[in-house]
N, C-alpha and C positions, 0 to 999 in steps of 0.2 A: 333116525335118532333125533330127539328134540332135546335141546340144551335146557337143563334146570339152572337158569341164570341166578336164582336166589342162592342155591348151594354153591355155584361157581364163584359168585361174589364173596360169599362168606369164606370159602377156602382161600381165595386170593388175598382177602383182607388178613386172614390169620397168618398166611405164609409171609406176607410182606410187612407185617406190623413192626414198626421201629426201624425199618430199613430205609436209608436215604440215598444209597448209590443207585443212580438211574439205570445203569446196565444190569445190575442184579435184579432190579424191579422188572425191567423189560424181559429178561431171561425167564423169570418165574411166570409172568403173565403169558408169554408166548407158549411156554410148555403147557400150562394149565388150559388155556383156551384151545390150543391145537388138539389136545386129547379129549376135549369135551364133546366133539361131534365129528362124525365121519365126513361131513361136507367140507370140513376144513382141510384142504390138501396142502396148503402152505400158509404158515401163520408167523408173522414176525414184524419187526420194527425197521424202519429206515429213519436214521437220526439226522437232524440238521447239524452238519459239521462246519459249514461256512455259509455265508449268505447265498441263497439260491441253490444249495446243493444238499442232497440226501445221500447218506452212505448206509449200507446194510448194517443192521445191528443184530441183536439176538433173534434167532428164528428157529422154527421147526419145519422140516420138509426138505425137499431137494434144494439145489443151489438157487440163489436169487441173483439179480443184477447187483453189482457192487456199488455203482454210483447212478443216481437218477437226478437229473436237473429238475428244478421246479417247473420248467416250461415243457416237460414231457411226461406223458403217461398219466395213469390214474393216481399214482402216488404223488407225482408232481402237482397235479390239480388240487389234491387235498391239502398239500403243504402251501401252495400258492394262495388258495382261496380261504383256507381255514375251515372248509366245509366238508362234511361227510360225502363220500363218493360211493354210491351204491349202483353197481354196473351189472345188469342182468346178462349182458352179452358183450364180452370184451372186444369182439370183432367189430362191433358197432360203435366203439368208443374212438373218436378221432385221436390219433397219436398214441394209441395203446402200445406199450412196450411189452413184447412177448419174452419175459424172462424165462418162462417155462411154456413149452408148446402145448402142454396139457390144460392150461388155465382157460376156463370158459366163462367164469363170472368172478367178480371181485367186490370186496367191501373194504374201503380205506377210510380210517378215521384220523383226524388230526389229534395229536397229543399235546396238551398244553401244560405248562408249569403253573405254579401258584400265581405268577404275575400275568398269566393269560397268553404268554408267548408260545408259539408253536415250536416245540423242541424235537418233534418226531412225527411220523405217521405210523399207524398200526394197520398192517395190510393182511387181509385174509383172502386167499385165493381158493377157488373150488374148480374141480374138474367137471362139475355139473353146471349147465346153464341155469340162470335164474335161481341160484342156490340161497341167496341171502334175502332177509326181510327187514322191514323197518324195526321190528322187535329186536333182531340181532343188533342192528345199528344202535338203537337206544340203550339196550342192556349192556353191550360192550362199552359204549361211550360212558355210561355211568360208572362202570368198573374202572376205566382209565382215569376219569375225573377223580374218583375216590382215592386212587393210589397216587397220582401225580400232582394233585392240588391240595394235599394235606398241609 
């Protein structure tokens, strides 16, 4: 299945219009993105809750790690560097945290607020190797920017 990112962006914009609560926004995005493509096995947010610490936020899929320090794993790297992490093979990523043994590839995007501060990361896991593309990263990144930097 290929994601129709234009329709997904319009759907999320319509569902989130006027909403300012970050958790409500995250829950809606996680749900809509998760159900947009069969490649997305786990889809959700890890929120920055204190300096250097991510805690699980709204998500879809099996259980996730509850706490991830900035210095560990793919999510930590995205939060620490503020850069998108596109990992075709998680077993080849130094320090990968296996929150689910089924995860083979991962895409993690930093989520910024209107001031540019990283407030969370958006994590997509797949049980397929090399499941994510640059188009996934740029399209989902644009959706996140549209919602959280209004």
